[in-house]
N, C-alpha and C positions, 0 to 999 in steps of 0.2 A: 844635595842628596834627595830631598823631597821631590824636586823637579824631575830628576832622572828616573826616579822610581815609577813615575807615571808616563814615561816615554817608551817608545819602541827603540830597538837597537839602532836602526838607521837614523832616527831623529837625534839620539844621543851623539852618535858619531858626526853628524852634521854640525852640531853645536851652534845652531843659528839663534836660538832664543832660550831665555830662562824659563818662561812659561810654556808648558807643552801645547803644541798646536792642536793635537788630537789626544787629549788625556785618555789613558786606558788603564784598567785594573788588571789586565792580562799578565803583566809583569809581576805584580804583587802576588796574584793567585798562583802563577807558575813557580815563583820563588818559594812561597809558603809550602807548596807540595814537595818541592825538591829539597828544601831545608829540613823537612820533618820537624817542624818547629816545636811541637809539644814534647817530643822525645828529649831534645836537647834543652828545652825550657825547664823541664823537671830537674835535669842535672844541674843547670845553673841555679835554679831555685833552691835546691838542696844545699849546694856549696855556699851560696850567698846567705841563706837563712841561718844555717848552722854557724857560719863565721860571725855574722852579726850578733846572734844570740850569745855566742861564747865571749865576744868582746864586751858586750854590755854587762854580762854577769861577772866575769872575772875582773875587769878593770874598774867597774864601779866599786867593787869590794876593795881593790887595791887603792883607789883614789880616796875612799873613805878612811882607810888606814893612814894614808899620807896626810890627810886633812885634819883628822880628829885625834887619832891615837898617838901616843908617845912611845917611841922605842929607839934604841941605840942605832945610829947610822942612818936615820931617816932622811936627813938632808942630803947626805952623800948619795944614797941610793936613788933618791928622786932626781938628782942632777945627772946621774949615770943614765937614767931612762931618757932624759932630755938630750943627752949626747947622741943617743941612737937615732934621733931625728936627722942627723947629718950623715948617716951611713947609707949609701945607695943600696937598693935592694939587689942589684945585679952582683954586688960584691959577695953576697951570701948565697947566691944561686947554686954554685957548685957544692959548697959544704952541705947545704940543705938536701940536695939530691943524693949525695953520698950517704948522709945520715939516714934518710928515708929508705935507701936501698938496704942498709944494715938492719933497719927496723922491720923491713918487710912490708912497708906501706907505700912504696913507690908505685905510681900508676893507679892509685885508689883516690877516691874523693877525700878520705881522711888525710891523705898525703898533701892535699891542697888546703884543707880547712885549718890544720894545725899551724903551718907557716903563715897563713893569712891572719890568723888570730894573733900570733906572735908579732908580726910586722905592724899591727895596729896599736901595740902597747904604748909607745911614747906619746903619740898625739892624744890617745884616749885618756891616758893618765893625766896629762897636762890639762886638758879641757875639763875633765870631771873633778880634778882636785881643786881647780879654781872655782868651779861651780859650787862645790861643797864648802869651800872657804867662805862663800858669800852667804851661807845660811847662818843666821844669828845663833851664837853659842848659847844664849839664854833658853832657846827652845830645847836644846839637848839637856841642859841642866834641869829644866822643869820636868822633862820626861824622866830623868834619872830619879828625881825626887818622888815621882809617882810610881817608881819601882820598875820602870822599863829597862830592859837589857839592851846591849849594843845592837843585836839583830833587829829588835823591834824599833829602836830609834832609827836605824839605818833604813828599814823598809817602810816605816810609817811617816817619817819626817823628811829625811834627806832625799830619798829617791823621788817622792812626789814634787818636792820643791825644785829638784834638778831636772825635771822632765824635758825642758827645752834642750839642755845640754846632752841628755841621753838620746834624744831624737837626732840631734846634730851628729853625734858620734855614730849612730846607726846609719845615717845617710852617708857620712864620710867613709864608712866601712863598706856599705852595700854597693855603692856606685863603682869604686875601683875593683871590688871583688867580682861583680857582675861582668865587668869589662876586661878582667885580667887575662893576659895572653901568654906571657913569657914562661912562667913556671908551669902553667897548664900545658903548653905546647911541649915542653921538655919532659914533663912527668907522664902525661896520659898517652897510652898507646892503643887502648881498647876503644874502638869507635862508639861502643854503646855507652861509654862514660864521658864522651866529649861534652863540653859546655858550648854555649852559643858562639862565642868568639872563635873557637876552633872549628865549629861547623861551617862558619863563613868561608874558611879556606877551601873547603871541598867544592865551593862554587867556582873556584878559579882554575879548575883543571882544564887543560887544553891549551892550544896556542893562541886562541882568540879570546880576549877578555871582554865579557859582556858587562859593561859598566852599569847598564840599567838594572841588571840582575843583582849585581853587587850592592848598588845603592838601595834597592828594594829590600834586600836582606839586612843591610845595616839599619834601615828604617824600622824594620820589624824588631830588631834586637834592642834598639834604644827606646822604643815606645814605652815599655814597662818602667824604665828608669825615669823617663820624663814625667809620667803620671805620678810615680812615687814622689819625685822631688816637688812638683807643684802642689801636691796634696799636703805636703808637710813643710812647705816653704816658710810659713809664718814661724813655726817652732825652730826651724833651722836658723833663721836670722836672729831670733831672740837668743838662741843658744850661743851663737858666735859672739854677739854683743855682750852677753853675760860673762862668757869666758874671758874676753879681752879686758873687761872691767875688773874681773877677779884677779 
């Protein structure tokens, strides 16, 4: 992908070497202009940011309840969430589209954000519950003796100690949401609301496929995710290790 992004169309079609003989930025510049990167980037950023924030807020609260609180049916409900890990997303595609059509949100960014948040529930609850289980119970009891309520204990003790797990969930949510194509393709019809993966398809119009243009566009799309991952890699690894131990 990187190699083709710096080649001309003729050199890509020739396929003689991996390293470009005459590297050029013309393909990237032309693709950047044709893709209208910032217009679609803002759409992708909105959907990805809102989904990630929703997952962190909602399922950290749910995981805290599963880890600390006592209520009837807790074990059964937790296991039901785990069962959802084995349900393929394509199975729910048609029901989601029909439901959104009845709600009047089909074709909107909200119609993407809500299913994405819902689909992240099983993994987020599993990892965060294990992370909260690793927090010593003595800290919670000491805080309660000092007069702290559940909200303060949750926000001042559990969330800071579970930061690696929270960042891990954020990455595991942001990356697939940024790259999501299936529901986005079915749902969105307004070009002004397209996200970057859908915008890539517009570059394939015509009988001749310009692979250097497609590779340049793909490189532009993945760069933000690559930067995000490597900047948070340390927390990501710690979060996965902590979740597995829990």
